[in-house]
C-alpha positions, 0 to 999 in steps of 0.5 A: 906286104906293104900297105897300098896307098888306098889301104893307108888312107882307109886306116887314117880315115878310120883313126880320124873317125875314132878320134872324132868319136872319142873327143866328146867323151873326153870333154864330157869327162873333163867337165864332170871332173871340173863340176866335181871340183866346183861342188867341193868348192861350194861345199867348203864355202857352205861349211865356212859360213856354218862355222862362222855362224857357230862361232859368232852366233850368226851368218856374216853380213852379206855386205858391211856398209853404213847405208844402202842400197848398195850400188855396183860401183867402187864407192863405199865400205862394201866389205863382203861376206867373203872377207869374214869367212877367210879364217874358216878357209885357212886364209887367216893371213888374208883376214888379218891383213885386210882393213875392214874399216878402210873398206874394200877399195882402200889403197891399203887393201889393193894388194889383197884385192889382187890376191887370188883365193883358189877356192873362189874360182870355178874350174869351168869358168873361162879364166877362173879368178881373172877379172877386171883391170884397175889402175893397180893391176888385176883384181881377183873375183869370186865365182861364188856368191851368197843369196841376198833376196828371192827376186831381183831387187837392190842389195839392202837391209830389207832383203829376205835372203840370208846374206844382205846389207848389214845382215846377222841371220841366225839359224832360228831366223830361217823359218822356211827350213835350212834345207829349203833356203839357198845360201851360196851358189855360182855366178857368171863373170861380168864383161870386164870392158863394161866400165862404170855402168854397174856391170864392172867387176870389183873383186872378191872383197866387194859386197856387190853383185860380184859376191851377192845374187838373188833368185830372180832368174838363172843367168845363162852363158850365151852361145857367142860368149862360150862358143858352144851350144848353150842356150841364151838367156830368156830375155835381155836385162838392162844393167845399172848400178843397182842391178844385182842379177841371178845365179849362173854357171859355165857348166852345161845345163846346171848351176851348183848351189849350196843350201843352208843345211850344208847340202850341195846340189846342181839345179837346172837352168830350166828350174820352175821360177816359183820354186826358184823364188821360194828357195831364195827367201828365208821365211816365205812360208812356202809349203813342201807341196809348193814345189820347194826342191 
């Protein structure tokens, strides 16, 4: 017999309830797939950095510039480590075309700044690879950054991480052990409307806070920005040209990082600050009992 109106409404209500129960599971499965892709990206970058160390004899400089500290402004040479590893990411054309002597912001390199390298974009980021605007169009950013220091400090030649100003770190220099030292990880995009106050995005070839971060803190995405129930940062910070910032991610609860031994892991937003700082230094002298990993 035909369904009555009441029976039809009951069926619709049941279907709606089932869909409502299913959606979170679908979203969770999608995020798991995106995080898996992000883990793969981080692993590939770690391998590229290792291949550079194997062929050249040391890791690439985190940023190449005549002097420091590095300011997050489009001024200077500022060639990032990401440019150096392009040959090991099957991006030889980009590497050969990039004029490193001219600098990251030179007009002849502008087309390359606007070239999207898909491996540099985390799929969980709101708009992977899209960044700030400049007068010539969209510059492309990297979701992944190298570790320059163990605490918040300007990018300079005296940093204690693995990738910093004019650095040339070898495996022999990692006295804490490659397993206990961070090499690369994720970061959160800056506000593209920030202007020239030190928070503007400068593109993946720029060796500024767009491609280098420290283990001073884990930066978290605010609920207002993401529209979901993720925790706010533990305290606001004042961003200026010398501010660098910490690792961060768009994954719920975790940040994907790669250590110098080639392993890729996910660390919690709530990681102990002592452990976090210890992971950022290459020769801090921490013992395993001090809480490394």
